[in-house]
C-alpha positions, -999 to +999 in steps of 0.1 A: +115+091+024+110+121+000+076+136-012+082+117-045+089+086-028+055+089-006+035+096-039+049+065-055+043+046-026+007+056-025+003+049-060+018+016-058-002+005-025-034+017-039-052-016-034-040-020+001-049+015+008-084+010-007-091-020+014-081+000+046-104+031+036-133+006+025-128-010+064-127+024+079-160+037+060-176+003+071-165+009+107-179+045+106-211+032+093-215+007+119-208+033+145-238+056+130-258+026+130-257+013+166-258+051+180-292+059+196-305+092+185-306+119+212-327+151+208-319+180+226-343+209+237-334+243+252-356+267+273-343+302+279-350+318+310-344+355+322-330+363+360-340+392+377-340+410+411-370+409+436-373+430+466-393+403+482-369+378+499-353+366+532-338+394+550-310+368+558-302+366+521-289+402+518-253+399+521-224+375+515-216+369+552-252+360+561-258+394+581-292+408+581-304+427+551-332+447+543-344+467+514-340+507+514-365+521+495-347+554+495-313+543+485-321+509+466-294+493+487-295+460+503-278+449+535-264+466+565-241+494+566-210+471+560-224+449+532-245+468+508-254+459+472-274+474+443-298+450+428-276+445+396-247+437+420-268+409+437-281+395+406-246+394+390-231+380+423-257+351+423-261+346+385-234+320+386-253+298+412-282+293+388-267+265+368-260+245+398-293+250+412-309+232+382-297+200+392-307+202+431-330+177+448-356+208+449-357+217+414-356+181+403-383+168+426-408+194+415-400+189+378-407+153+385-440+159+400-449+180+368-440+153+345-456+126+363-427+108+372-421+085+402-390+100+411-364+124+398-338+097+395-321+100+358-330+138+354-298+150+366-277+132+337-299+145+310-298+182+322-271+209+317-275+247+323-252+276+313-253+314+317-255+332+282-254+368+276-266+392+301-288+376+326-299+350+306-295+312+313-303+284+293-314+251+304-311+221+280-325+186+282-316+156+262-338+123+255-342+098+231-376+114+224-379+148+211-409+158+230-398+143+261-368+163+261-389+194+256-411+186+285-382+180+308-365+214+298-397+235+304-406+215+337-370+220+351-374+256+343-408+261+359-398+242+390-367+263+392-390+296+390-412+281+418-384+276+440-369+309+435-404+326+444-411+304+472-415+322+505-408+292+527-375+280+529-370+244+543-339+222+545-342+212+506-343+249+494-326+270+521-297+275+497-318+290+470-314+328+467-347+346+478-340+377+462-339+365+425-369+358+401-371+340+370-389+345+339-391+320+312-384+336+279-384+310+253-399+276+260-385+245+248-399+228+216-395+194+201-368+193+175-371+173+143-335+162+139-314+146+167-285+166+182-264+133+186-249+118+169-238+148+145-239+126+113-227+152+090-196+159+111-190+123+119-191+116+080-171+147+072-143+141+099-143+105+097-140+103+057-110+126+064-094+103+090-102+073+070-084+088+040-055+098+063-055+062+078-054+046+045-025+067+036-004+063+068-012+024+064+001+022+030+031+040+039+038+018+069+032-012+047+059-002+023+083+005+052+077-029+067+078-046+031+113-059+025+104-069-009+120-052-039+096-032-059+113-009-077+143-011-102+160+019-087+165-004-054+181-031-073+207-007-090+213+010-054+219-025-039+239-044-067+258-012-078+248-022-115+232-006-143+196-012-155+197-029-187+158-027-191+126-037-177+103-065-189+067-063-182+048-091-168+027-104-195+010-136-205+031-135-240+060-151-221+049-187-222+067-221-224+074-229-261+080-205-291+098-175-279+080-141-281+106-128-303+095-155-328+059-158-320+048-121-318+077-102-331+058-069-333+046-065-297+060-044-273+074-074-253+092-083-280+109-047-285+117-047-249+137-080-251+155-066-283+165-033-264+179-053-236+199-075-261+211-040-278+222-029-245+243-060-237+260-053-267+269-017-253+284-029-219+309-048-238+324-024-264+357-040-266+363-076-276+382-094-250+383-131-238+348-142-230+335-108-231+306-120-255+296-148-229+265-136-209+258-154-179+222-149-168+214-156-133+189-144-103+190-146-066+163-170-062+141-193-085+112-182-103+124-147-113+121-155-149+160-160-157+155-189-179+128-172-201+148-142-204+180-165-217+158-178-244+143-147-254+179-128-255+193-157-276+164-154-300+166-118-304+205-121-312+198-149-336+170-124-350+198-102-362+214-128-379+240-134-355+258-166-344+244-174-310+250-205-287+221-209-257+237-228-229+216-244-203+238-249-174+211-251-144+218-288-138+195-291-110+165-277-126+170-281-165+141-267-184+154-251-217+151-284-238+117-289-225+106-252-231+119-250-268+105-286-274+140-302-280+149-336-272+170-337-236+184-371-240+221-356-242+231-321-233+259-303-216+263-331-187+272-356-211+294-334-232+315-325-201+317-360-191+327-371-224+300-393-234+292-371-266+310-345-287+293-310-291+281-321-326+256-345-309+248-324-276+240-290-294+210-286-318+199-262-343+168-240-335+150-216-356+180-201-377+209-219-391+233-198-366+212-204-338+223-236-315+211-247-283+232-269-257+206-281-231+217-290-196+211-327-203+204-353-174+204-342-139+239-350-120+243-358-083+272-330-079+268-303-106+294-281-089+323-306-102+312-300-137+310-264-134+345-259-118+360-285-142+387-278-169+363-290-195+339-263-185+365-235-187+378-250-220+342-252-234+336-217-226+368-205-244+360-225-272+325-216-279+334-177-272+357-178-304+332-200-324+299-177-318+294-141-319+271-144-286+269-172-261+239-170-234+245-191-204+215-200-180+229-207-148+214-217-117+200-190-089+225-178-066+207-193-036+211-227-050+249-224-062+272-198-069+276-214-104+273-177-120+301-163-101+322-192-113+315-182-148+321-145-139+354-150-125+365-170-153+358-139-176+322-140-186+298-110-181+271-118-153+236-103-159+214-105-129+176-109-133+155-094-105+118-100-104+095-075-087+083-083-055+103-117-055+137-108-038+139-088-006+167-061+002+184-082+027+191-112+002+202-087-026+227-069+001+241-104+009+249-112-026+264-081-036+286-085-002+296-119-016+304-105-052+327-077-035+344-106-015+351-127-046+356-096-066+328-100-092+310-072-107+275-075-125+275-058-158+238-050-154+204-060-141+172-069-158+139-056-140+115-085-146+077-087-139+075-049-141+041-032-141+029-028-175+028+008-186-007+011-205+006+046-221+037+026-236+015-002-250-010+024-266+019+043-280+035+012-295+005-001-309-008+033-324+031+038-339+027+005-356-010+013-369-028-005-343-017-038-352-032-064-332-014-079-301-009-114-309-004-142-283-004-181-282+011-196-313+000-170-335+031-156-359+033-127-386+054-141-413+085-121-419+099-121-454+135-119-444+134-153-424+103-170-440+076-190-423+082-213-394+066-246-399+041-252-373+045-284-355+031-295-321+065-287-304+069-253-320+095-243-346+115-272-366+144-288-348+174-304-365+206-317-355+231-292-361+256-299-389+271-263-391+294-263-361+332-261-368+347-293-370+372-287-344+346-283-319+352-300-284+346-335-274+345-324-238+363-350-220+373-340-186 
């Protein structure tokens, strides 16, 4: 995954990342709320040498030692130390002495506590620079923490200066003395939790977690979210992208109802691109089969819109509803669906009775008709093949609304006959494995789609503003509103949309469609 892919993923998954970020922030807030504030207080003491002490404490091996006034040395002839050497040697023992029973019991007596139990866990000591030692106490109450630190320092000083040695303080060096330099005072702010540090580090961690979660979700999501993925999987060019918009509603096509909107312009662009993929006129090269991998990806809507876009140019267009399992073109356009393609192919009617004129004199619609038990028989019939070749000669453009590939491979049958296959991919509706399987099937049967239409794309607000600005800020229309175009004339408003009349303009030599 490249840097550009990561940035695109983060932008695309911002809603999910925002949820993760909010959850992390709430977790940090709850953590801070349940934490009990702990205050710390520190007493700073100075360790020095004292000539008054036990003679047995004069050397490291326990041999007798006595102070020599003339030489300033301690110990016998084999082990002799200067005062500074002695302090340096014993200084590291002081932090450990802070938590000894002799010191803690003395501190407990000063604090008026029944015992020293629990004091050790709240204490810490460390040697700082020179001969200084810091004794730190922690407690939920600031004043109590200061009292503990001062009491422990005082108790330690007493133990070091005590001339008496017993089993409890025998290990305490007798030649050291402790002076309190800075007494502990009650702090106003707690030392734990460190709210600022937790918020800062936690905030950065929450942002990183949100970004990581967005990338992981993208990697785990097998749905197609980008048009480039469809192009790579199906090895077909992108004919155009249609934004997700409420303008595409059952009824009058947006090309007719709101002809100056961005949605209508996108449909026109796709229709124009379709003419470029078939520069040379061959058998059935003007027949476009519109299909998708699964239902709900918008193939029927785009079939109607593309047919209307070609008719808008004054071309002679035939829209065929070949989705026998789920016929919907007639219902969407407000046409009667008593007869249609199924009746034509079974010889019950001729094409004059099955087809209907819609909107323009050259725009004809052949709905699917009634549902049939085995549509594959009709699709693979000689009557269907003959019909395709006949209408290909009679019309400039033929648009066929086929069934989804998951339901049947009717679209591939049309493509093998010579029609041009156009696939509609709905954003977030198909997954990568499904498109790979469909591409393998096309490769096996030697069918290559001429292009892909990316449907339900994210609305580009910048493109909308540019379009509206270019057209002078024209109000974007929806519903049944329509601007009258002088070159086509107003469409009579009826409950079912544009006026629909039986077609009387088809060629006299049209098929009867008998199998």
